[in-house]
All heavy atoms as an XYZ file, in Angstrom:
1003
protein
N       0.838     -1.186      0.000
C       0.000      0.000      0.000
C       0.881      1.247      0.000
O       1.861      1.328      0.728
C      -0.920     -0.014      1.217
C      -1.843      1.146      1.291
S      -2.963      0.934      2.697
C      -3.540      2.572      2.853
N       0.527      2.214     -0.803
C       1.255      3.471     -0.848
C       0.991      4.289      0.411
O      -0.113      4.286      0.951
C       0.826      4.292     -2.063
C       1.288      3.679     -3.370
O       2.314      2.969     -3.357
O       0.627      3.908     -4.390
N       2.006      4.992      0.845
C       1.871      5.881      1.996
C       1.215      7.172      1.521
O       1.593      7.738      0.505
C       3.240      6.184      2.617
C       3.841      4.912      3.206
C       3.133      7.267      3.677
C       5.243      5.090      3.735
N       0.210      7.613      2.255
C      -0.436      8.885      1.939
C       0.467     10.024      2.380
O       0.891     10.091      3.525
C      -1.781      8.994      2.658
C      -2.866      8.013      2.253
C      -4.097      8.196      3.134
C      -3.227      8.194      0.804
N       0.772     10.905      1.465
C       1.584     12.075      1.777
C       0.721     13.313      1.572
O       0.010     13.424      0.595
C       2.809     12.125      0.880
C       3.740     10.957      1.117
C       4.983     11.008      0.243
N       5.713      9.764      0.298
C       6.526      9.394      1.269
N       6.708     10.193      2.303
N       7.147      8.240      1.240
N       0.784     14.211      2.513
C      -0.014     15.425      2.442
C      -0.066     16.069      3.803
O       0.882     15.975      4.586
N      -1.175     16.671      4.127
C      -1.335     17.400      5.377
C      -2.263     16.666      6.329
O      -3.015     15.780      5.924
C      -1.870     18.802      5.089
C      -0.926     19.592      4.210
O       0.289     19.513      4.357
N      -1.475     20.342      3.275
N      -2.194     17.073      7.582
C      -3.075     16.530      8.616
C      -3.848     17.691      9.235
O      -3.432     18.844      9.162
C      -2.262     15.815      9.691
N      -4.981     17.340      9.836
C      -5.763     18.339     10.569
C      -6.235     17.705     11.868
O      -6.536     16.505     11.914
C      -6.936     18.890      9.735
C      -7.504     20.153     10.380
C      -8.015     17.843      9.503
C      -8.266     21.060      9.441
N      -6.285     18.515     12.914
C      -6.714     18.042     14.222
C      -7.697     19.047     14.807
O      -7.566     20.252     14.601
C      -5.503     17.822     15.174
C      -4.710     19.100     15.375
C      -5.927     17.223     16.500
N      -8.686     18.524     15.508
C      -9.659     19.377     16.176
C     -10.024     18.835     17.539
O      -9.755     17.676     17.855
N     -10.637     19.688     18.334
C     -11.110     19.322     19.661
C     -12.602     19.557     19.710
O     -13.102     20.534     19.160
C     -10.392     20.158     20.727
C      -8.901     19.907     20.767
C      -8.166     20.895     21.658
O      -8.338     22.100     21.537
N      -7.319     20.383     22.540
N     -13.300     18.639     20.371
C     -14.757     18.707     20.407
C     -15.243     18.233     21.761
O     -14.580     17.441     22.427
C     -15.305     17.827     19.277
O     -16.694     17.732     19.324
N     -16.407     18.704     22.141
C     -16.983     18.275     23.409
C     -16.424     19.067     24.573
O     -15.846     20.139     24.417
N     -16.560     18.501     25.754
C     -16.107     19.183     26.962
C     -14.608     19.084     27.144
O     -14.021     18.029     26.962
N     -13.964     20.211     27.473
C     -12.519     20.174     27.702
C     -12.199     19.408     28.984
O     -12.834     19.624     30.009
C     -12.127     21.642     27.813
C     -13.378     22.361     28.143
C     -14.523     21.543     27.624
N     -11.263     18.505     28.892
C     -10.822     17.729     30.054
C      -9.343     18.007     30.278
O      -8.690     18.671     29.474
C     -11.020     16.222     29.814
O     -10.121     15.800     28.779
C     -12.460     15.911     29.419
N      -8.800     17.448     31.330
C      -7.379     17.660     31.619
C      -6.483     17.015     30.566
O      -5.324     17.384     30.422
C      -7.036     17.108     32.999
O      -7.348     15.727     33.062
N      -7.006     16.086     29.807
C      -6.189     15.368     28.822
C      -6.304     15.927     27.399
O      -5.516     15.555     26.537
C      -6.590     13.897     28.807
N      -7.247     16.816     27.136
C      -7.525     17.209     25.750
C      -6.352     17.961     25.111
O      -6.024     17.738     23.941
C      -8.855     17.991     25.653
C      -9.388     17.971     24.228
C      -8.739     19.380     26.202
C     -10.849     18.392     24.111
N      -5.663     18.821     25.849
C      -4.501     19.519     25.299
C      -3.268     18.625     25.269
O      -2.428     18.756     24.375
C      -4.216     20.810     26.055
C      -5.178     21.911     25.677
O      -5.768     21.902     24.605
N      -5.349     22.878     26.564
N      -3.152     17.722     26.223
C      -2.037     16.769     26.196
C      -2.145     15.879     24.960
O      -1.152     15.586     24.294
C      -2.020     15.929     27.471
N      -3.364     15.485     24.630
C      -3.585     14.688     23.424
C      -3.254     15.500     22.184
O      -2.622     14.997     21.245
C      -5.040     14.189     23.374
O      -5.324     13.466     24.579
C      -5.272     13.282     22.180
N      -3.663     16.751     22.169
C      -3.339     17.641     21.054
C      -1.822     17.752     20.879
O      -1.314     17.647     19.757
C      -3.949     19.029     21.276
C      -3.620     20.096     20.239
C      -4.125     19.692     18.853
C      -4.215     21.439     20.663
N      -1.101     17.935     21.972
C       0.360     18.026     21.904
C       0.948     16.742     21.318
O       1.881     16.792     20.508
C       0.942     18.306     23.283
N       0.390     15.594     21.691
C       0.861     14.319     21.159
C       0.626     14.192     19.666
O       1.495     13.696     18.930
N      -0.523     14.641     19.202
C      -0.824     14.596     17.762
C       0.136     15.506     16.998
O       0.696     15.112     15.966
C      -2.301     14.985     17.491
C      -2.554     15.169     15.999
C      -3.246     13.942     18.066
N       0.341     16.711     17.500
C       1.256     17.656     16.837
C       2.667     17.085     16.801
O       3.336     17.086     15.765
C       1.239     19.036     17.541
C      -0.139     19.672     17.436
C       2.310     19.946     16.946
C      -0.332     20.876     18.347
N       3.106     16.571     17.949
C       4.443     15.999     18.039
C       4.605     14.850     17.034
O       5.609     14.763     16.324
C       4.680     15.516     19.470
C       6.114     15.278     19.810
C       6.289     14.893     21.285
N       6.364     16.071     22.135
C       5.486     16.373     23.100
N       4.453     15.615     23.339
N       5.648     17.450     23.828
N       3.609     13.996     16.958
C       3.659     12.873     16.020
C       3.724     13.326     14.573
O       4.456     12.752     13.757
N       2.971     14.361     14.249
C       2.989     14.886     12.874
C       4.348     15.494     12.549
O       4.904     15.256     11.468
C       1.881     15.923     12.695
N       4.899     16.252     13.489
C       6.200     16.886     13.261
C       7.310     15.846     13.112
O       8.233     16.021     12.323
C       6.530     17.860     14.388
C       5.630     19.095     14.506
C       5.967     19.891     15.768
C       5.724     19.969     13.274
N       7.197     14.749     13.864
C       8.190     13.676     13.772
C       8.089     12.912     12.458
O       9.001     12.171     12.110
C       8.037     12.725     14.958
C       8.475     13.333     16.275
C       8.130     12.485     17.479
O       7.542     11.383     17.317
O       8.437     12.918     18.609
N       6.984     13.060     11.753
C       6.772     12.375     10.478
C       6.665     13.378      9.341
O       5.841     13.238      8.442
C       5.522     11.495     10.560
C       5.756     10.298     11.454
O       6.397      9.348     11.048
N       5.286     10.378     12.688
N       7.532     14.381      9.367
C       7.469     15.454      8.378
C       7.777     14.973      6.959
O       7.489     15.692      6.002
C       8.412     16.590      8.767
O       9.748     16.115      8.833
N       8.327     13.788      6.811
C       8.536     13.239      5.475
C       7.215     12.779      4.854
O       7.111     12.668      3.634
C       9.535     12.078      5.506
C       9.114     10.959      6.449
O       8.523     11.254      7.510
O       9.386      9.792      6.131
N       6.202     12.561      5.693
C       4.878     12.117      5.238
C       3.852     13.238      5.388
O       3.053     13.478      4.493
C       4.422     10.873      6.040
C       5.372      9.708      5.780
C       2.991     10.497      5.697
C       5.164      8.544      6.718
N       3.883     13.913      6.530
C       2.923     14.981      6.829
C       3.620     16.328      6.673
O       4.491     16.691      7.463
C       2.330     14.827      8.241
C       1.591     13.495      8.344
C       1.418     15.997      8.575
C       1.095     13.158      9.727
N       3.223     17.056      5.637
C       3.857     18.347      5.324
C       3.477     19.411      6.353
O       4.329     20.120      6.862
C       3.428     18.782      3.920
C       4.059     20.056      3.437
C       3.600     20.374      2.022
C       4.042     21.759      1.612
N       3.492     22.158      0.324
N       2.187     19.537      6.640
C       1.692     20.510      7.615
C       0.660     19.849      8.505
O      -0.057     18.949      8.077
C       1.012     21.701      6.927
C       1.934     22.643      6.223
C       1.145     23.833      5.678
C       2.078     24.782      4.955
N       1.362     25.961      4.461
N       0.565     20.340      9.716
C      -0.514     19.933     10.623
C      -1.333     21.180     10.918
O      -0.827     22.171     11.433
C       0.001     19.264     11.923
C      -1.136     18.989     12.897
C       1.076     20.048     12.608
C      -1.694     17.630     12.841
N      -2.589     21.136     10.500
C      -3.510     22.241     10.734
C      -4.355     21.950     11.966
O      -4.638     20.799     12.288
C      -4.466     22.406      9.546
C      -3.820     22.877      8.268
C      -3.683     22.019      7.187
C      -3.374     24.194      8.128
C      -3.106     22.458      5.998
C      -2.802     24.632      6.944
C      -2.669     23.755      5.888
O      -2.109     24.186      4.712
N      -4.785     23.007     12.631
C      -5.714     22.890     13.745
C      -7.041     23.527     13.375
O      -7.069     24.598     12.772
N      -8.131     22.854     13.731
C      -9.476     23.398     13.510
C      -9.837     24.259     14.712
O      -9.851     23.761     15.834
C     -10.514     22.272     13.440
C     -10.387     21.315     12.335
S     -11.672     20.038     12.493
C     -10.645     18.593     12.630
N     -10.115     25.513     14.506
C     -10.601     26.349     15.600
C     -12.077     26.024     15.803
O     -12.876     26.152     14.884
C     -10.412     27.827     15.273
C      -8.957     28.240     15.227
C      -8.845     29.736     15.006
C      -7.407     30.166     15.007
N      -7.303     31.621     14.813
N     -12.413     25.569     16.978
C     -13.777     25.172     17.337
C     -14.253     23.964     16.549
O     -15.378     23.921     16.047
C     -14.747     26.341     17.209
C     -14.332     27.502     18.075
O     -13.865     28.516     17.580
N     -14.456     27.348     19.378
N     -13.405     22.971     16.456
C     -13.787     21.668     15.923
C     -14.289     21.687     14.494
O     -13.922     22.538     13.686
N     -15.146     20.731     14.193
C     -15.659     20.549     12.839
C     -16.457     21.770     12.391
O     -16.471     22.120     11.207
C     -16.495     19.245     12.735
C     -16.627     18.773     11.292
C     -17.853     19.375     13.384
C     -15.405     18.131     10.741
N     -17.076     22.445     13.345
C     -17.832     23.661     13.039
C     -16.902     24.745     12.481
O     -17.208     25.391     11.481
C     -18.548     24.146     14.300
C     -19.476     25.294     14.098
C     -20.275     25.611     15.352
O     -20.024     25.033     16.428
O     -21.162     26.475     15.240
N     -15.760     24.924     13.116
C     -14.788     25.895     12.640
C     -14.161     25.494     11.318
O     -13.903     26.335     10.456
N     -13.925     24.195     11.147
C     -13.350     23.724      9.887
C     -14.297     24.007      8.724
O     -13.867     24.438      7.656
C     -13.022     22.236      9.968
C     -12.340     21.680      8.756
C     -11.257     22.334      8.185
C     -12.767     20.505      8.183
C     -10.617     21.815      7.060
C     -12.136     19.982      7.061
C     -11.054     20.640      6.507
N     -15.583     23.815      8.932
C     -16.567     24.098      7.884
C     -16.534     25.573      7.482
O     -16.873     25.917      6.349
C     -17.971     23.695      8.338
C     -18.255     22.201      8.296
C     -19.501     21.853      9.120
C     -18.401     21.718      6.859
N     -16.112     26.430      8.398
C     -16.000     27.866      8.125
C     -14.554     28.260      7.782
O     -14.236     29.442      7.723
C     -16.499     28.656      9.338
C     -17.965     28.412      9.636
C     -18.417     29.044     10.948
O     -17.606     29.727     11.616
O     -19.589     28.848     11.314
N     -13.705     27.265      7.601
C     -12.284     27.444      7.264
C     -11.524     28.258      8.302
O     -10.611     29.003      7.985
C     -12.109     28.039      5.862
C     -12.570     27.107      4.769
C     -12.230     27.590      3.380
O     -11.036     27.639      3.039
O     -13.187     27.917      2.642
N     -11.899     28.069      9.550
C     -11.155     28.686     10.650
C     -10.095     27.683     11.100
O     -10.342     26.844     11.967
C     -12.083     29.077     11.795
C     -12.950     30.272     11.440
C     -13.783     30.774     12.602
N     -14.952     29.919     12.778
C     -15.285     29.313     13.920
N     -14.537     29.468     14.999
N     -16.357     28.565     13.993
N      -8.941     27.766     10.452
C      -7.865     26.829     10.754
C      -6.572     27.589     11.022
O      -6.431     28.752     10.640
C      -7.656     25.802      9.623
C      -7.239     26.468      8.320
C      -8.917     24.967      9.414
C      -6.875     25.486      7.219
N      -5.650     26.926     11.702
C      -4.347     27.505     12.011
C      -3.277     26.479     11.653
O      -3.490     25.274     11.799
C      -4.277     27.913     13.508
C      -4.446     26.738     14.428
C      -2.990     28.650     13.804
N      -2.155     26.951     11.152
C      -1.031     26.079     10.818
C      -0.247     25.804     12.099
O       0.556     26.614     12.540
C      -0.150     26.734      9.758
C       1.028     25.878      9.348
O       1.211     24.775      9.919
O       1.774     26.302      8.457
N      -0.488     24.645     12.696
C       0.174     24.276     13.941
C       1.638     23.909     13.717
O       2.426     23.910     14.658
C      -0.567     23.122     14.617
C      -1.997     23.421     15.055
C      -2.687     22.152     15.553
C      -2.017     24.496     16.126
N       2.002     23.599     12.486
C       3.396     23.261     12.178
C       4.329     24.416     12.510
O       5.477     24.201     12.919
C       3.551     22.930     10.692
O       2.687     21.912     10.302
N       3.846     25.627     12.340
C       4.694     26.784     12.632
C       4.450     27.333     14.036
O       5.380     27.801     14.690
C       4.468     27.888     11.590
O       3.121     28.285     11.580
N       3.225     27.252     14.524
C       2.887     27.811     15.836
C       3.424     26.950     16.984
O       3.835     27.464     18.022
C       1.351     27.974     15.974
C       0.967     28.456     17.352
C       0.821     28.907     14.910
N       3.416     25.639     16.800
C       3.797     24.705     17.873
C       4.954     23.812     17.448
O       4.916     22.596     17.633
C       2.609     23.834     18.253
S       1.211     24.720     18.920
N       5.987     24.392     16.886
C       7.059     23.574     16.321
C       8.196     23.267     17.288
O       9.098     22.513     16.956
C       7.620     24.254     15.066
O       8.152     25.512     15.399
N       8.169     23.823     18.500
C       9.279     23.556     19.426
C       8.778     22.810     20.661
O       7.611     22.890     21.042
C       9.982     24.859     19.823
C       9.072     25.799     20.571
O       8.353     26.578     19.907
O       9.060     25.743     21.812
N       9.678     22.098     21.283
C       9.340     21.250     22.432
C       8.846     22.056     23.630
O       7.955     21.598     24.360
C      10.534     20.376     22.813
C      10.208     19.325     23.841
C       9.048     18.398     23.483
O       8.896     18.033     22.304
O       8.278     18.035     24.405
N       9.366     23.247     23.857
C       8.905     24.065     24.983
C       7.419     24.402     24.852
O       6.668     24.322     25.823
C       9.716     25.365     25.082
C      11.134     25.137     25.592
O      11.398     24.064     26.172
O      11.970     26.035     25.396
N       6.992     24.764     23.643
C       5.586     25.087     23.398
C       4.710     23.859     23.609
O       3.656     23.939     24.242
C       5.391     25.642     21.973
O       6.209     26.802     21.821
C       3.943     26.002     21.706
N       5.150     22.720     23.095
C       4.366     21.486     23.238
C       4.292     21.043     24.694
O       3.240     20.600     25.161
C       4.952     20.382     22.361
C       4.801     20.599     20.858
C       5.574     19.542     20.076
C       3.337     20.606     20.452
N       5.390     21.177     25.432
C       5.389     20.817     26.852
C       4.445     21.714     27.644
O       3.737     21.247     28.543
C       6.805     20.913     27.425
O       7.630     19.951     26.832
N       4.421     22.991     27.316
C       3.503     23.933     27.968
C       2.054     23.579     27.620
O       1.186     23.586     28.487
C       3.834     25.353     27.553
S       2.816     26.609     28.338
N       1.814     23.257     26.353
C       0.461     22.885     25.914
C      -0.057     21.677     26.684
O      -1.226     21.637     27.071
C       0.461     22.600     24.407
C      -0.844     22.134     23.788
C      -1.956     23.161     23.975
C      -0.639     21.824     22.307
N       0.808     20.708     26.937
C       0.412     19.497     27.670
C      -0.143     19.803     29.050
O      -0.996     19.074     29.557
C       1.612     18.559     27.828
C       2.021     17.877     26.567
C       3.274     17.039     26.726
O       4.122     17.358     27.582
O       3.393     16.051     25.992
N       0.323     20.869     29.649
C      -0.069     21.225     31.020
C      -1.124     22.317     31.083
O      -1.513     22.746     32.161
C       1.172     21.650     31.813
C       2.292     20.602     31.884
C       3.520     21.189     32.555
C       1.817     19.343     32.579
N      -1.570     22.801     29.928
C      -2.528     23.894     29.876
C      -3.954     23.352     29.957
O      -4.323     22.466     29.180
C      -2.347     24.695     28.570
O      -1.003     25.171     28.514
C      -3.309     25.867     28.505
N      -4.762     23.872     30.878
C      -6.156     23.410     30.963
C      -7.008     23.949     29.814
O      -6.600     24.861     29.103
C      -6.629     23.968     32.307
C      -5.751     25.145     32.553
C      -4.429     24.849     31.901
N      -8.185     23.393     29.653
C      -9.176     23.790     28.640
C      -8.795     23.245     27.268
O      -8.000     22.325     27.162
C      -9.371     25.300     28.610
N      -9.401     23.773     26.230
C      -9.173     23.317     24.853
C      -8.474     24.421     24.077
O      -9.093     25.433     23.746
C     -10.492     22.935     24.193
N      -7.202     24.251     23.782
C      -6.397     25.298     23.150
C      -6.954     25.736     21.804
O      -6.862     26.911     21.453
C      -4.953     24.821     22.986
N      -7.532     24.806     21.048
C      -8.098     25.145     19.739
C      -9.546     25.603     19.833
O     -10.130     26.036     18.850
C      -8.024     23.941     18.800
C      -6.634     23.521     18.358
C      -6.702     22.210     17.586
C      -5.990     24.612     17.517
N     -10.129     25.500     21.007
C     -11.559     25.783     21.146
C     -12.347     24.541     20.794
O     -11.899     23.712     19.998
N     -13.480     24.415     21.372
C     -14.298     23.222     21.187
C     -15.595     23.574     20.481
O     -15.848     24.735     20.153
C     -14.601     22.605     22.557
O     -15.234     21.366     22.410
N     -16.387     22.557     20.214
C     -17.730     22.771     19.679
C     -18.604     21.604     20.096
O     -18.116     20.588     20.574
C     -17.709     22.916     18.152
S     -17.489     21.390     17.234
N     -19.878     21.764     19.929
C     -20.837     20.700     20.226
C     -21.630     20.326     18.979
O     -22.709     19.759     19.072
C     -21.792     21.144     21.331
C     -21.151     21.314     22.672
C     -20.958     19.988     23.333
N     -20.479     20.147     24.700
C     -20.240     19.143     25.496
N     -20.432     17.922     25.081
N     -19.797     19.346     26.694
N     -21.092     20.654     17.816
C     -21.808     20.366     16.568
C     -21.840     18.876     16.325
O     -20.813     18.219     16.275
C     -21.149     21.056     15.379
C     -21.890     20.809     14.065
C     -21.340     21.664     12.945
C     -22.085     21.479     11.656
N     -23.450     21.967     11.696
N     -23.046     18.357     16.158
C     -23.225     16.946     15.842
C     -23.671     16.865     14.382
O     -24.681     17.459     13.999
C     -24.273     16.328     16.770
C     -24.348     14.837     16.649
C     -25.130     14.224     17.789
C     -25.168     12.735     17.560
N     -25.545     12.008     18.738
N     -22.881     16.168     13.582
C     -23.234     16.032     12.168
C     -24.515     15.229     12.005
O     -24.719     14.227     12.692
C     -22.098     15.344     11.394
C     -20.783     16.098     11.287
C     -19.759     15.255     10.524
C     -20.968     17.441     10.618
N     -25.353     15.663     11.088
C     -26.557     14.906     10.756
C     -26.145     13.699      9.926
O     -24.995     13.591      9.491
C     -27.535     15.785      9.984
C     -28.045     16.962     10.792
C     -28.950     17.841      9.964
C     -29.370     19.067     10.773
N     -30.116     20.030      9.975
N     -27.069     12.840      9.644
C     -26.747     11.667      8.834
C     -26.374     12.100      7.422
O     -26.786     13.168      6.950
C     -27.936     10.696      8.789
O     -28.980     11.249      8.010
N     -25.615     11.275      6.764
C     -25.183     11.562      5.390
C     -26.404     11.721      4.492
O     -26.462     12.629      3.655
C     -24.270     10.430      4.870
C     -23.000     10.358      5.720
C     -23.924     10.630      3.401
C     -22.197      9.087      5.528
N     -27.395     10.884      4.688
C     -28.598     10.890      3.839
C     -29.392     12.189      3.964
O     -30.019     12.623      2.994
C     -29.505      9.696      4.182
C     -28.888      8.338      3.930
C     -27.906      7.885      5.019
O     -27.972      8.407      6.152
O     -27.055      7.028      4.714
N     -29.376     12.792      5.151
C     -30.189     13.999      5.345
C     -29.406     15.300      5.167
O     -30.009     16.371      5.131
C     -30.854     14.004      6.739
O     -29.825     13.974      7.732
C     -31.792     12.828      6.912
N     -28.067     15.208      5.052
C     -27.272     16.431      4.956
C     -26.032     16.219      4.092
O     -24.914     16.516      4.504
C     -26.874     16.911      6.354
C     -26.297     18.313      6.357
O     -26.451     19.036      5.347
O     -25.672     18.689      7.369
N     -26.212     15.735      2.904
C     -25.100     15.428      2.005
C     -24.259     16.673      1.709
O     -23.038     16.574      1.509
C     -25.600     14.754      0.695
C     -24.430     14.208     -0.127
C     -26.434     15.695     -0.137
C     -23.746     13.027      0.467
N     -24.866     17.847      1.699
C     -24.134     19.086      1.392
C     -22.979     19.334      2.369
O     -21.903     19.772      1.966
C     -25.078     20.289      1.384
C     -26.040     20.262      0.209
O     -25.798     19.499     -0.746
O     -27.037     21.007      0.250
N     -23.197     19.055      3.649
C     -22.140     19.240      4.643
C     -20.972     18.306      4.360
O     -19.808     18.710      4.416
C     -22.683     19.009      6.065
O     -23.642     20.029      6.359
C     -21.580     19.074      7.106
N     -21.266     17.077      4.028
C     -20.208     16.103      3.743
C     -19.470     16.447      2.456
O     -18.242     16.312      2.389
C     -20.787     14.691      3.688
C     -21.294     14.244      5.034
C     -22.608     14.480      5.429
C     -20.446     13.611      5.932
C     -23.067     14.088      6.671
C     -20.893     13.214      7.185
C     -22.204     13.465      7.539
O     -22.637     13.079      8.786
N     -20.177     16.944      1.474
C     -19.540     17.386      0.222
C     -18.636     18.588      0.499
O     -17.547     18.700     -0.071
C     -20.588     17.734     -0.834
C     -21.408     16.554     -1.319
C     -20.636     15.603     -2.216
O     -19.541     15.945     -2.699
O     -21.134     14.481     -2.436
N     -19.073     19.478      1.376
C     -18.263     20.646      1.756
C     -16.988     20.187      2.461
O     -15.897     20.700      2.188
C     -19.082     21.574      2.668
C     -18.284     22.676      3.329
C     -18.203     23.911      2.487
N     -17.569     24.988      3.236
C     -16.486     25.630      2.839
N     -15.950     25.368      1.674
N     -15.961     26.571      3.574
N     -17.118     19.228      3.375
C     -15.943     18.716      4.070
C     -14.961     18.060      3.098
O     -13.749     18.285      3.189
C     -16.364     17.730      5.170
C     -17.027     18.379      6.387
C     -17.715     17.333      7.243
C     -16.011     19.164      7.196
N     -15.471     17.291      2.163
C     -14.616     16.658      1.156
C     -13.881     17.721      0.339
O     -12.671     17.603      0.090
C     -15.436     15.747      0.246
C     -14.670     15.058     -0.882
C     -13.522     14.214     -0.352
C     -15.625     14.212     -1.719
N     -14.578     18.775     -0.040
C     -13.950     19.861     -0.799
C     -12.838     20.525      0.018
O     -11.774     20.860     -0.528
C     -15.003     20.892     -1.212
N     -13.050     20.687      1.327
C     -12.022     21.280      2.182
C     -10.827     20.351      2.346
O      -9.675     20.806      2.360
C     -12.612     21.643      3.547
C     -13.602     22.803      3.544
C     -14.281     22.943      4.900
C     -12.926     24.102      3.133
N     -11.082     19.056      2.471
C      -9.975     18.094      2.542
C      -9.119     18.195      1.283
O      -7.889     18.179      1.347
C     -10.487     16.663      2.699
C     -11.055     16.351      4.060
C     -12.146     15.518      4.193
C     -10.495     16.868      5.218
C     -12.674     15.210      5.437
C     -11.007     16.566      6.467
C     -12.103     15.740      6.580
N      -9.748     18.317      0.144
C      -9.009     18.452     -1.116
C      -8.272     19.779     -1.183
O      -7.106     19.834     -1.573
C      -9.961     18.295     -2.298
C     -10.466     16.881     -2.485
C     -11.430     16.790     -3.657
C     -11.932     15.372     -3.846
N     -12.882     15.276     -4.971
N      -8.952     20.867     -0.819
C      -8.355     22.201     -0.894
C      -7.074     22.296     -0.077
O      -6.090     22.896     -0.516
C      -9.371     23.243     -0.409
C      -8.839     24.660     -0.397
C      -9.895     25.656      0.051
C      -9.346     27.085      0.053
N     -10.384     28.049      0.450
N      -7.082     21.719      1.123
C      -5.934     21.803      2.023
C      -5.064     20.538      1.992
O      -4.170     20.394      2.818
C      -6.404     22.106      3.451
C      -7.005     23.479      3.576
C      -8.390     23.660      3.567
C      -6.195     24.610      3.658
C      -8.944     24.928      3.663
C      -6.741     25.878      3.759
C      -8.119     26.031      3.755
O      -8.658     27.299      3.846
N      -5.327     19.651      1.041
C      -4.578     18.403      0.884
C      -4.511     17.615      2.196
O      -3.456     17.139      2.612
C      -3.168     18.678      0.347
C      -2.460     17.407     -0.116
O      -3.156     16.424     -0.483
O      -1.212     17.390     -0.111
N      -5.652     17.501      2.857
C      -5.738     16.781      4.126
C      -5.790     15.277      3.845
O      -6.706     14.781      3.185
C      -6.994     17.193      4.937
C      -7.023     18.705      5.179
C      -7.087     16.394      6.242
C      -5.902     19.259      6.010
N      -4.812     14.564      4.367
C      -4.739     13.106      4.230
C      -4.961     12.408      5.560
O      -5.236     11.222      5.591
C      -3.385     12.690      3.659
C      -3.054     13.309      2.325
C      -4.026     12.854      1.278
N      -3.672     13.423     -0.018
C      -3.990     12.862     -1.153
N      -4.681     11.754     -1.168
N      -3.653     13.433     -2.275
N      -4.807     13.167      6.661
C      -4.948     12.604      8.000
C      -5.856     13.505      8.831
O      -5.673     14.718      8.856
C      -3.575     12.473      8.682
C      -2.662     11.533      7.945
C      -1.780     12.007      6.966
C      -2.706     10.167      8.195
C      -0.959     11.133      6.265
C      -1.886      9.293      7.498
C      -1.021      9.788      6.536
O      -0.223      8.919      5.838
N      -6.836     12.898      9.496
C      -7.841     13.625     10.272
C      -7.829     13.094     11.699
O      -8.001     11.894     11.925
C      -9.222     13.403      9.636
C     -10.353     14.080     10.350
C     -10.683     15.393     10.070
C     -11.119     13.390     11.282
C     -11.737     16.019     10.711
C     -12.177     14.006     11.930
C     -12.492     15.327     11.647
N      -7.601     13.972     12.657
C      -7.603     13.606     14.080
C      -8.665     14.449     14.781
O      -8.709     15.672     14.601
C      -6.240     13.882     14.717
C      -5.109     13.142     14.073
C      -4.360     13.743     13.069
C      -4.787     11.852     14.469
C      -3.308     13.068     12.469
C      -3.741     11.162     13.864
C      -2.999     11.774     12.860
N      -9.499     13.787     15.593
C     -10.554     14.511     16.298
C     -10.554     14.055     17.749
O     -10.803     12.888     18.051
C     -11.901     14.239     15.628
C     -12.887     15.376     15.733
C     -12.501     16.693     15.559
C     -14.223     15.130     16.001
C     -13.399     17.737     15.642
C     -15.138     16.168     16.084
C     -14.722     17.470     15.906
O     -15.617     18.501     15.992
N     -10.255     14.978     18.647
C     -10.100     14.676     20.062
C     -11.397     15.019     20.786
O     -11.890     16.142     20.684
C      -8.937     15.500     20.654
C      -7.652     15.252     19.874
C      -8.754     15.187     22.132
C      -6.567     16.283     20.128
N     -11.950     14.067     21.497
C     -13.178     14.304     22.241
C     -13.779     12.998     22.725
O     -13.095     11.984     22.820
N     -15.069     13.042     22.975
C     -15.766     11.883     23.516
C     -16.659     11.206     22.493
O     -16.349     11.150     21.295
N     -17.791     10.729     22.968
C     -18.690      9.927     22.129
C     -19.207     10.667     20.903
O     -19.211     10.114     19.798
C     -19.874      9.418     22.961
C     -19.459      8.379     23.976
O     -18.381      7.798     23.874
N     -20.295      8.171     24.983
N     -19.660     11.902     21.054
C     -20.166     12.644     19.896
C     -19.053     12.929     18.894
O     -19.274     12.930     17.686
C     -20.836     13.954     20.325
C     -22.205     13.722     20.944
O     -22.790     12.631     20.728
O     -22.697     14.624     21.641
N     -17.852     13.159     19.396
C     -16.710     13.377     18.506
C     -16.431     12.115     17.690
O     -16.151     12.182     16.485
C     -15.471     13.754     19.315
O     -15.737     14.873     20.120
N     -16.516     10.977     18.345
C     -16.270      9.724     17.642
C     -17.410      9.416     16.662
O     -17.198      8.797     15.619
C     -16.080      8.575     18.628
C     -14.835      8.732     19.507
S     -13.293      9.096     18.614
C     -13.118     10.876     18.856
N     -18.607      9.908     16.956
C     -19.718      9.788     16.010
C     -19.413     10.586     14.745
O     -19.691     10.134     13.633
C     -21.018     10.284     16.664
C     -22.217     10.130     15.753
O     -22.592      8.974     15.450
O     -22.771     11.173     15.331
N     -18.813     11.770     14.911
C     -18.399     12.579     13.760
C     -17.368     11.826     12.932
O     -17.462     11.775     11.695
C     -17.818     13.932     14.234
O     -18.864     14.672     14.875
C     -17.241     14.736     13.091
N     -16.390     11.228     13.586
C     -15.353     10.469     12.879
C     -15.966      9.292     12.136
O     -15.621      9.026     10.965
C     -14.265      9.988     13.875
C     -13.286      9.038     13.202
C     -13.530     11.180     14.471
N     -16.894      8.593     12.764
C     -17.563      7.453     12.124
C     -18.317      7.894     10.866
O     -18.187      7.289      9.795
C     -18.533      6.780     13.102
C     -19.402      5.658     12.517
C     -18.537      4.502     12.034
C     -20.433      5.200     13.533
N     -19.078      8.974     10.986
C     -19.853      9.454      9.836
C     -18.934      9.903      8.697
O     -19.212      9.635      7.534
C     -20.797     10.582     10.274
C     -21.965     10.078     11.106
C     -22.796     11.224     11.641
C     -23.973     10.701     12.454
N     -24.667     11.771     13.166
N     -17.856     10.592      9.038
C     -16.899     11.002      8.007
C     -16.254      9.781      7.339
O     -16.093      9.748      6.120
C     -15.818     11.902      8.594
C     -16.186     13.347      8.789
C     -15.086     14.084      9.556
C     -16.459     14.033      7.475
N     -15.904      8.800      8.140
C     -15.309      7.580      7.600
C     -16.274      6.865      6.661
O     -15.869      6.387      5.590
C     -14.898      6.629      8.734
O     -13.883      7.202      9.514
N     -17.521      6.797      7.050
C     -18.523      6.153      6.196
C     -18.703      6.906      4.890
O     -18.843      6.299      3.831
C     -19.860      6.044      6.941
C     -19.824      5.044      8.063
C     -21.064      5.105      8.957
O     -21.749      6.121      9.044
N     -21.329      4.004      9.646
N     -18.682      8.232      4.955
C     -18.851      9.021      3.742
C     -17.652      8.885      2.822
O     -17.800      8.750      1.608
C     -19.072     10.504      4.084
C     -19.154     11.388      2.875
C     -20.288     11.374      2.071
C     -18.098     12.230      2.530
C     -20.371     12.176      0.933
C     -18.175     13.035      1.399
C     -19.309     13.003      0.608
N     -16.469      8.931      3.380
C     -15.250      8.854      2.570
C     -15.102      7.478      1.948
O     -14.575      7.300      0.919
C     -14.010      9.203      3.388
C     -13.996     10.608      3.938
S     -13.989     11.835      2.625
C     -14.455     13.270      3.531
């Protein structure tokens, strides 16, 4: 199987917990360590809701040093901002999924990370089914 090369995006959703920023730091660190595969790591401001509005930040440049990542691990709340947007089913809201696909193409997103709880994982499941 060919390795997917391109960009990654990460978002935070649901209630901020003590682990949500530590997880974000781990995702960023992992992307930076695999720069031969992942060119940029983008962050969604306010989760999938912000991504739909193209509110993204290039985390590759903002969080590229270990001091910043170590500080992020210990910072409470959700550094990227959270959301409670629950995607509707593909059958009832195909336009949203088509918009997300267009954004993945526009930003060459090959890897999608979504940090949160059950509703966040529901978003990941629906996106996976659509893709």
